[in-house]
C-alpha beads as a LAMMPS data file, in Angstrom:
LAMMPS data file: protein, C-alpha beads

90 atoms
89 bonds

1 atom types
1 bond types

-500.0 500.0 xlo xhi
-500.0 500.0 ylo yhi
-500.0 500.0 zlo zhi

Masses

1 110.0

Atoms # bond

1 1 1 -431.620 -15.869 137.772
2 1 1 -430.661 -12.473 139.149
3 1 1 -430.393 -9.669 136.613
4 1 1 -428.769 -6.285 137.020
5 1 1 -431.335 -4.022 135.381
6 1 1 -428.923 -1.093 135.481
7 1 1 -426.173 -2.657 133.369
8 1 1 -426.814 -0.496 130.324
9 1 1 -428.747 2.314 132.019
10 1 1 -426.387 5.009 130.841
11 1 1 -426.867 4.093 127.200
12 1 1 -430.592 3.296 127.097
13 1 1 -432.068 5.264 130.021
14 1 1 -433.845 2.129 131.306
15 1 1 -436.057 1.838 128.237
16 1 1 -434.705 -1.242 126.464
17 1 1 -436.022 -4.771 126.963
18 1 1 -432.932 -5.616 128.989
19 1 1 -433.536 -2.832 131.516
20 1 1 -437.297 -2.363 131.836
21 1 1 -438.512 -3.937 135.060
22 1 1 -441.978 -5.393 135.694
23 1 1 -442.450 -2.707 138.360
24 1 1 -441.732 0.013 135.806
25 1 1 -444.148 -1.499 133.295
26 1 1 -446.895 -1.734 135.926
27 1 1 -446.334 1.861 137.053
28 1 1 -446.311 3.265 133.519
29 1 1 -449.513 1.409 132.620
30 1 1 -451.296 2.662 135.743
31 1 1 -449.986 6.177 135.179
32 1 1 -451.378 6.152 131.635
33 1 1 -454.715 4.991 133.037
34 1 1 -454.578 8.003 135.392
35 1 1 -454.026 10.359 132.480
36 1 1 -456.983 8.867 130.640
37 1 1 -459.267 9.141 133.670
38 1 1 -458.181 12.721 134.354
39 1 1 -458.879 13.703 130.739
40 1 1 -462.348 12.132 130.988
41 1 1 -463.064 14.022 134.221
42 1 1 -461.689 17.309 132.910
43 1 1 -463.561 17.007 129.601
44 1 1 -466.856 16.465 131.441
45 1 1 -466.095 19.301 133.858
46 1 1 -465.299 21.682 131.002
47 1 1 -468.426 20.587 129.136
48 1 1 -470.553 21.296 132.225
49 1 1 -468.951 24.709 132.709
50 1 1 -469.408 25.664 129.045
51 1 1 -473.040 24.608 129.082
52 1 1 -473.716 26.785 132.101
53 1 1 -474.740 23.957 134.428
54 1 1 -475.016 25.101 138.044
55 1 1 -473.244 22.257 139.821
56 1 1 -474.570 23.463 143.187
57 1 1 -478.135 23.003 141.965
58 1 1 -477.738 20.056 139.584
59 1 1 -477.044 17.072 141.855
60 1 1 -477.028 14.602 138.961
61 1 1 -474.317 16.504 137.070
62 1 1 -472.283 16.936 140.243
63 1 1 -472.627 13.229 141.103
64 1 1 -471.401 12.292 137.627
65 1 1 -468.327 14.486 137.993
66 1 1 -467.748 13.212 141.514
67 1 1 -467.883 9.591 140.313
68 1 1 -465.338 10.320 137.581
69 1 1 -463.068 12.083 140.054
70 1 1 -463.307 9.216 142.563
71 1 1 -462.230 6.757 139.852
72 1 1 -459.297 9.015 139.062
73 1 1 -458.333 9.369 142.736
74 1 1 -458.401 5.610 143.342
75 1 1 -456.264 4.970 140.274
76 1 1 -453.879 7.774 141.234
77 1 1 -453.370 6.177 144.659
78 1 1 -452.569 2.864 142.964
79 1 1 -450.164 4.607 140.572
80 1 1 -448.433 6.351 143.484
81 1 1 -448.022 3.034 145.276
82 1 1 -446.610 1.392 142.133
83 1 1 -444.275 4.333 141.561
84 1 1 -442.982 4.145 145.122
85 1 1 -442.366 0.396 144.791
86 1 1 -440.661 0.904 141.429
87 1 1 -438.417 3.695 142.705
88 1 1 -437.632 1.690 145.816
89 1 1 -436.129 -1.024 143.615
90 1 1 -433.766 1.261 141.727

Bonds

1 1 1 2
2 1 2 3
3 1 3 4
4 1 4 5
5 1 5 6
6 1 6 7
7 1 7 8
8 1 8 9
9 1 9 10
10 1 10 11
11 1 11 12
12 1 12 13
13 1 13 14
14 1 14 15
15 1 15 16
16 1 16 17
17 1 17 18
18 1 18 19
19 1 19 20
20 1 20 21
21 1 21 22
22 1 22 23
23 1 23 24
24 1 24 25
25 1 25 26
26 1 26 27
27 1 27 28
28 1 28 29
29 1 29 30
30 1 30 31
31 1 31 32
32 1 32 33
33 1 33 34
34 1 34 35
35 1 35 36
36 1 36 37
37 1 37 38
38 1 38 39
39 1 39 40
40 1 40 41
41 1 41 42
42 1 42 43
43 1 43 44
44 1 44 45
45 1 45 46
46 1 46 47
47 1 47 48
48 1 48 49
49 1 49 50
50 1 50 51
51 1 51 52
52 1 52 53
53 1 53 54
54 1 54 55
55 1 55 56
56 1 56 57
57 1 57 58
58 1 58 59
59 1 59 60
60 1 60 61
61 1 61 62
62 1 62 63
63 1 63 64
64 1 64 65
65 1 65 66
66 1 66 67
67 1 67 68
68 1 68 69
69 1 69 70
70 1 70 71
71 1 71 72
72 1 72 73
73 1 73 74
74 1 74 75
75 1 75 76
76 1 76 77
77 1 77 78
78 1 78 79
79 1 79 80
80 1 80 81
81 1 81 82
82 1 82 83
83 1 83 84
84 1 84 85
85 1 85 86
86 1 86 87
87 1 87 88
88 1 88 89
89 1 89 90
């Protein structure tokens, strides 16, 4: 069955059960995962800076931050792809 997801868009801003699409749900979930990963990276980065760690000299600390950032980057690429697919369906 075909459904017009924009039927009540002006009254609910695409947030009600009738209007939310699977693509939107997937994008929002992945975007929230991005926020969580960025906070984890930024918290560790701030902690390293406050503790005075020299990231040029401390390979282990730098590798840990790099791993966190790579996880964020991969998830951000997925979120961007989901967003583009979601927006392409509007």
